[in-house]
N, C-alpha and C positions, 0 to 999 in steps of 0.2 A: 408311801403311797405315790402312785404315778398319776399325773394329770395328762389326759389325752385331749388333744385339740380336735374338734370336729372338722369335717370336710371343708376346705377353704376354696375349692374350685380350681379351675385351670387358668393359667396365665398364658399370654401370647406365645411364649416359648414352648408350651405344651401341645400346641396344635401342629399336626403333620398332615399335609395334603393326602387324602385317601383314607385317613382314619375314620372309623365308624363308631359312634357312641350309641349304645343301646340304653336309652334312658330308663332308670330303675323303677319309676313309679307309674302305674296305670291308674285309670280313673273311670268308674262307671258313672255315666251321665244320668241324672235324675230329672224327673218332671219339674221339680223346684228349680234346679239349675237352669233349665231351658226357659221357663216362664220368667224367673227373676232377671236373668241376663237380658232377655228380650225387653222386658219392661224398663230396666235400668238404662238401656241404650235407646229408649223411645222408638223401638221398632214396632210398627203397627201391623205387620203381617200376621193375620190370625192363624196361619199355618203352624206357627210356633207356640201359641198359647190357648187356642180354642179347639179342644179335642173334638167337639161335634163338627166343626168346620173341617178339620183335618180328616175326620172319618170319611167325609164325602169326596176327598181327593183320591187320585190314583194310588197314593201311598197308604191310605186307610188309617193313618195315625200321624201325630205331629212330627215334623222334621225338627231336628235340633238346629238352632240358629247357627249359621255357618261362621259367624264371627266369634261365637262361643268356642267352636271347634278350633279356630285359629288361635284364640287366646289360650285355650287349654293345652294344645300341643306346643305352642311357644313356651308356655310356663313349664311344661314337662322337660323341656330342653335346658332350662336355666342351670340346673345342678351340674351339667356337663359342659355347657357351652358358654354361658354368660354370667356365671356367678361373680366374675370380676369385670363386668362390663363398665365401660365409661359412658357409652351411648350406643343406641341402635342407630344405624344409618339408613336402614330401609328393608322392606320385605318386597320381594319381586316374584313373578311367575307363580302366583298362588292358584292352585287348581284343586277342585273338589270332585274327584272321580266317582265317588259313591256317597249316598246320603248317610247321615248319622241319625239314629232314632234314640229316644229315651230308653234307657236300659242297656245301651251298647257300652262296652268297656274299651277305652282307647289307650293304646301304648304308642310310643314314638321312638324314633332314632334319627340321628343326624350324621351326615357325611361331610367332612371338611373338603371344600372345593378349592379355596385359595387362601393364602396368607401373605402379608407383606408388612413391612414396618411403616408406620405413619410417616408421611413426608413432612408434616408440620409439628408433630407432637412426639418428641423422642421417648417419652415414657409409655407410649401406646403402640399397638399393632392393629392392623385391619384383618379381620377373619371373616370369611364367607362360608356358610354351611348350607346344605340342602337338607331340610327336615321333612320326614314323612310320618304321618299319623296313621295307624292301622287299628281296625276294630277286632273284636275277638275272633272273627272268621278268618283273619289274616289279610283281609282286603284293605287296600289303601283308601283312606277317606279324605286326606288332605296332603298336599305337598307344597312346599314353598322354599324360596331361597332367602336367606337373611344375611345381611352384612352388618358387622358391628365393630366398634372400637373396644379393644380389650387391654387392660393394664399389663405391662411387662412385669416380670418377677421383681419383687423388691419395691414396687411403686403402688400408689393408690391409697385409699383411706385406711386400710388395715395396717399399712406400714408406716404411717405418719401419726397415728393416734397416740396421744399421751406425751408427745415430744414437743419441744419448743418449736422445732421446724415444722412439725405437724400442725400445731396451732396456727402458725403463720400461713401454711398452705391451705388450711381450712378457711382462713379469713379471706385469702385471695389465691386460689389454686393456680399454679403456673401452667397446668395442663388443661385449664378450662378453655372452651371454645373462644377464639379471639382472632382479630385481624393481625396483620403484620406489625401494627403499632401497639398491640397488646390490649386493644379495646375489646370488651366482651361482645360477642355476637351470639345469636341464637342458632342452634342446630349445627349442621355440618354435612358435608357430602364426602363420598368415598374419594372423589378427585382431590379435595382440599385436605383431607384428613392426613 
């Protein structure tokens, strides 16, 4: 019997500037998605959860919460872009060229814009992608640029699990954010990464 390992994602070395990843999973947005996400994030705009209010707008129906759209499309990109992420460094240039409505089906793709090795973390690389979400009509509904730190091949939690070195790294990872003296710090920026 053969054991097959599932998809493990891409590592820093797998990204080539100009490559386009058509993300495999689409998602139809439901009324429940829109209302629950809006309520969970304490957004009080009735345009997202009050169908009678939304009926009286120029759209005639509820708009999907735009931060749900951002979360959905970013999530769709994980399998190809950030399965082996160490940390997201930021989202920039987020645009919403067309509205999303309940019942729309969203697909997405990402284009690799830039790659470089991390200046301070030798086991990581910095990758920047431009991601576009489209609905079933083929119209773009969201675009954004995302920069992230990605593990290099042979590094990260998958490669250290179950080993004595892995246990030590899990207790105090050598590639965790830190200053020059090795003190832990929160976050990071593309410039310092």
